[in-house]
N, C-alpha and C positions, 0 to 999 in steps of 0.2 A: 314671773309666777313664783309665789312662795313655795318652799319645799313641802309644807303641810297645809291642808285645807281646814283642818279641825284644830281647836285649842288642845294644848297638851293634856289638860285635865280629862278630856274625853278619850284620850289615847293612852292613859296610864294603865298599867297592868291591873290595878285594882278595879278600875272602871270596866275594863275589858272582861275580866273574870266575872264580874257581876252581871254583865250583859248576856252571858250564856244561859240557856235554859238549864235548870238544875242548880244544885248548891255547889258552885265552884268558888274557890278563894285563892288569893295570891299569897305566896310565902317566899322566904329566903332561908337558906341554910349555909353555914360556913363549914366547908368540907375540903380536905386535901389542899388547904392553902388558898382556896378560891371561894367566893360568895356566889352561890347559884340561886337563881330565881326559878320558881316553878309554880304552876297552877294545878290544883288538885280538886277532884270531886268524884262522887260515886262510891260504890262499895263492891266488894268481891275480890277476886284475884287481882293483884297489882299489875298495871300495864303502864310502862314508861314510854312516852312519846318524845322523840328528838327531831327537831327541825333542821333546816338547811339555809343556805345563802341564796338570795339576800332576804331572808325571812326570820321569823321568831317563833315562839311557841304558838302564836296566833294562827299559823298555817293549819293547825289542827282544829280550829274553832267549829268547822262544819261537822266534824265527826265526834267531837268530845261528848256532847249531850247524849247521843244515842249509845255510844260505847260505855258511858257512865251508868247506864241501866244494867250493865252486865259486869263491869270491872271497876276497880278503884283506879281512875285515870290520873296520871301524873305527867303533865306536859312541861318539859324542862327547857329553859334557855341554856344552851351550852356555854362553856367558858368563852367569854368574849362576845356573847350575843345578848341583845336586849337588856333585860334587867339584871343580868349576871355581871360579875366584875370582869375587868379587862387587864389581866396581868401582863407582864413583859414577855412571858414565854409559856411553855407548856401546851402548845397547840398541836402537838402530835396526837394522833387519835388514841394511842395507848394511854397517855396521860389524861386525856379527856374522858376515856372510858373509866379510868380510876376515879375521876370526879364523880361519875354516876354510881360507881360501886360504893363509894363512901356516902353518897346521898342515900342509897338503898339502906345502908347500915344506920344512918342518921334517922331514917323513918321507921326503924325497927323491923325491917323486912328481911327475910332470909333469902328469898329468890323472887324474880319478877319475869313477866313477859316484857319484851322490849321491841319497839318498832322505831325505825328511823328513816328519814327522807334526806337525800342529798348528803351534805356533810354529816347530818345526824345518822344516816345509814352506815357511814364509815365508822362512826363512834359505836353504834349498836353492834356492828360486826366485831369490832375490837373488844367490846364488853364480853360478848359470847366467847371469843377466842381466849381472852385472858382471865375470865371469871366464870368458868363453866358451872361452878357450884351455885352461882347466883342466877343462872339463866334457865328459864323454863322453855320458852319458845322465842324465836327471833324472826322479825319481818323486816325486809329491806325494800324500800320504795325507790326504784328507778336508778339507783347508783350502788355499785359494789365498793369494797375496800380497795384502795390503791394497791396495785401489784406491778410486777416487772414490765408488763405490757404498756403501762402508762409512760414509760421512758421513751417509747417509740412515737408518741404523739408528735405530729409535725408542726413546725412553726408556720408553714404555709398550708393552706387548705388543699385537699385533693380535688381533682377535677369534678367529682360528684358530690362534694361537700357544699353546703349552703353557708355562705359567709354570714348571712343574717340569722342563721340558726332557725329558720322557719320550719315548723313541724309539717312535713310533707312526706307522702308515701315514698319509701325507699331512700330518703335523704338522710345523710348523717350530719350532725351539727359540727360546726367548726368551733372548737373550744378556746377561742382567743382569750377569754377571761382567765383561763388557767395561767397564761403568761402574764397578763396584766396584774394579777394579784401577787405575782412573785416580786414585783418592783417595790423597793423600800421607799416609804414616805410620799412619793409622787402621787399615788392614787388618792391619798387623803387631801393633798393640796388641790388636786384637780376637782375632786368631788365635793369639797366643803361648800355647803349651801346649794349644791346641785345634784344631790343624791337621787332625787326623784327622776331625773333624766335617765340614769342607769337602771333604776328599778323598773320604770315603764318600758325601757328598751328590752330588758330581759323577759319580763312577764308577757309583753305583747308578742314576742317572737318565739317563746318557748312553750306557750300555752296553745292548745288546739283552738280554744275559744277564749281569748283574753278577757272577755266580759265576765267570765266566771271568777275572776279576781277583781273585786270592785274597788272603787276609790277609797273606801274606808280602810280596807286591808292595805292598800298601797300607802295610805297615810301612816298606818301603824308601822310598816316596814321602813318608810322614809324617816320617821322619827327615830327608829332604832339605829339607823346607820347615818345619822345626820352630822356627826362630828368626825374630825380627822382621827381621833383616838378610836372611835368605833370602827372606822374603816381599817385602821392599822391592825386592830384585833382580828377582824374577819380576814384580812390578808394573811394573817398568821396560819389560818387553817390550810391555806394553799401552799404557803412557804414550807410547811412541814411534810409535804407529800414525799419527798425523798426519804425522810426518816420513816414515814409510814410504810413505804415500799420495803425498806430494810427490815423493819419490825415484823412484817407479815411473813417473811421467809421462814420464821421459826414457828408459825402457827400451824397446828394440826387441823385437819378438817373439823368443822363445827359438828359436834355431836347432837346438839339440841335440834329439834325439828325447825326447819327454816322455810319461810315463804318469801319469794321475791316477786314484786309487782312491777311490770314494765309498762311505761306509757306509750310513746310513739313506737312505730314498727321496728325501727332500727335498734332502739334500746332494748325492746323485748327480745329481739333475735340475739343480741349480745348477751343478755342475762341468761337466756335459755341455753346457750352454749357454755357460758362460764360457770354459773352457780353450781351445777352438779359436781364440779371439781372442787368446790369449796366446803362441801358438807356431806354428811352421810344420809340425811333424810331431807331432801330438797324438793320443793314444788315451785314452779315458775308460772306466773299467770299474766296474760296480756290484758291490759285495761283499755277497752275500746274508746274511741272518740276522745283521746286524751293526749296531752303533751307531757311535759316534765313535772308539772305541779299537781301531782295526782290527788292529794288530800283535798285540794280546793276545786280541782276541775271535775273530779268524779267521786265525791264523798260517799255516795250510796254504795258504789262498788267497794271502796275501802272498808266501809262498815261491814258489808256482807262478807267480804273475804276474810277480814280479821276475826269476826265472830265465828265464822265457820272453822277457820284454822285453829283458833285458840281453844275452842270448845270441843274439838274432835279428840 
């Protein structure tokens, strides 16, 4: 089975941006020694959207048109992701947050709202921690910034953990990919030409309803992670976790208003306990009938919660 079902021309960032309702366009900016790709549209207060692994800016496609009716939406591929460049290093979240800070300057903006999912949530949090002057409000979807508790993750699953990471009431996922992504070079060799297998495994087992992430989206993500170099760059996000944990020791509680959205029950419970210790003005919301991929599984809830939070 080929890794992609559609021709590359149909999966290009330019074609994808044009396919969205509204006036969206694809751009690049050279900032902080890296070339960042982003898609923008709409008008109003600026809202930065940052995605995660194994996805790209496209994970926001279901929410961008509606959000663009209220905000200037800027969905960014992180350093090493999709249409952005893949440097040898700089995958710690503090450096990646500086990428976004310099992009904000490049766009002539003084401050922004910022929302992130998965790896993007870690970068969004680091942005708010390191650049409070540029942060209006912060939204984290399903994942916090790495902290000391992450060092206690076990190599072996606990008795109540699901090895397959199936979203199930009361179950905690076994984060085997945290270890897999630490390995140098081998992931790229193993996945070269077979990335779709990993993407389908993750989406099918971490989404409450896998059908909410269709074949077209999966083709987009497969194309983005189809080379050993792309896999090497995404591994870098995970290999920087120890550095991220060290960096966060010096972070003061986030002063900007913060919203955290939790998908499955165990993640929501984790965020509900953790996030009030990370900021001074924090709201944690459970997203019902949802797994990990909140913007694609429950876009209506994301739209409603973001608009309510940002306009309050």
